[in-house]
N, C-alpha and C positions, 0 to 999 in steps of 0.2 A: 708709349714711348718709342722712337725707334734707336736703334744701338746700332754701330759698328760691328758684327761678327766675324770669327775666327771659328771654320767649321770644327776644330778642336773641342770646343767648348759647348757643343752639339751632339744630343743623341736624338737618335730618329725613333719614330713610334711605329712607322712603316717597314713591312719585310721587305718587300718588292718594289722596283721598278719597271716601266711599261719602256720598252727599249724606242721605238717609235716616237714616242714623246722626247726623250733624248736628243733627238735629229733636230725635231721640230722647235726645240727651246734654244739648242745652238742656234740655228739659223736666225730664228728670231733675235736673238741677243745680237748677232754680228751684221745683220741686217741695219739695228737700230740699236746701237751698245744705250743702256740705261741702267740705273741700278736694280740691284737684286734682293726684293727685300721679301722677306719670309717671315710667317707668324708663330711666335716661341713661346714659351710660359717658362718660368724657375723650375729647375727640375725638381720634382719633390723629393728626392733619396739622395741627391747628391751636391752639395753649396760650389755655388761659382758655376755652374754648366746648366745649360738649356734642354728644355725639351723641344724638338721640332714639330710644330702642329701640321706644318704642311708645306708644301716647297721643296721636298725630298730631293726629286731631279735637277731642280736650279741648285741645290745645294751641291748637289755632285758634283756637277757640270764645275761650276764655281770653286771648287775645290781641286778638279782635274785640270782647270786651264792655270788657276792659280800654281801650281807645281812648276811650271816653267817661269812665271813671273808673276809676281804678288800682285803688281798693278794690273794686272788682265782685267778682273773682275773686282769689284768691289761688293761685299754682300752684306746687308742689313738684316735685323731683325725687328719685327714689330713683336714688342714685349704685352703681350695681352693677358687680362687678368683674369675673363671672364667668356664666356661663349660669346656675348655682344660686342664685343673687340673685336670678331671676326670677321667673315664678309656677311653686309647688312642684306637678308633675304628680302626685307620690304623695297628695297633700291632696284630690285630684276622686275621685268614686267612676265616673262613665261612663268605660270603658275606651278605648275612642275616642278620647275627648276627651284622655284622657290621651296617649295616643301623639301627638296633633297637638301638644301642649302641649310634649312632649319635643322635638317635630321644630322647632317655630314657636321654641324657646329656642336652641337650636345656632345653626338657621337665622340668628337675628336676630343672635348673637356672631359668626358668621362674614362677614354683609355687613357690619360694624362693619371687616374688614381691607379692603374695595374700597379703592381709589385716589377722587380727587376727580374723575379725568377718565372712569373709569366710571360712577361716579353722575352723572355730567352727561350723557353719550350716553345710559342709561336715560331721563333726564328727570327726575331728583330736584331739585326746589330747594333752591336754595343756603340760604333762610332759611323761617321760618316763615312770618312775613309773605307771601314770594313763594308758597308753597303753599296759602295762606289765599286770595288774591287770582284764583287761575283759578277759583275759584266766588263766582257773585253772589250767594247766600246768606250769604256772609262778607266782602263789601264794606263793609259797616255795621251796626251794631246793629239798627238797623231791619232792614235784610234779613234779619236772623238771625233776629229774633224775630218777622216775617213769615211768613217761611217754616215754622218750628219750630210757630209756634200757628193755623195756617190752619184754618180750620175750627172752631177750638177756643177754648175759653173764655180770653183774657189773664190772665195773673194778676197780680195787684197785688206790682209789686217796688220795694221803698222806694229801692233806689239808683236807680233810671232813672226816677224821676217827671220829671225833665227833657224827656223822649224826646219 
């Protein structure tokens, strides 16, 4: 099931982001704006919340951009019930990557059972906002766009004309 998502209702399971990926995803989004869809599950400990299984970079970017205007990025969640709801490795041609995806899907579902104390102990943020504010590139829309387009032609983005 796909649902419209508010990042305030999502808890990450990943403790870090990879900065270059932030720029790649931002440029990709503005080159060809499309829906951002991330896999989630109902949170095992907090009613009404979701655990973000993947898409931490996209979620942090969406939250940063939506601080300016809530209509810039619509973020959606794919509500997964089990590891079969994630990436289907059998549709991939690369055998090594297939094995990696099988492992990743099972590992993500296993991580889901960790206690809040365990996640806190390994440094996982409690919210998307807390995760994104670890990175200067995600402190503001201007910071994100300056980082993403450093040395490149800045796109004309209709919703960001007030920056």
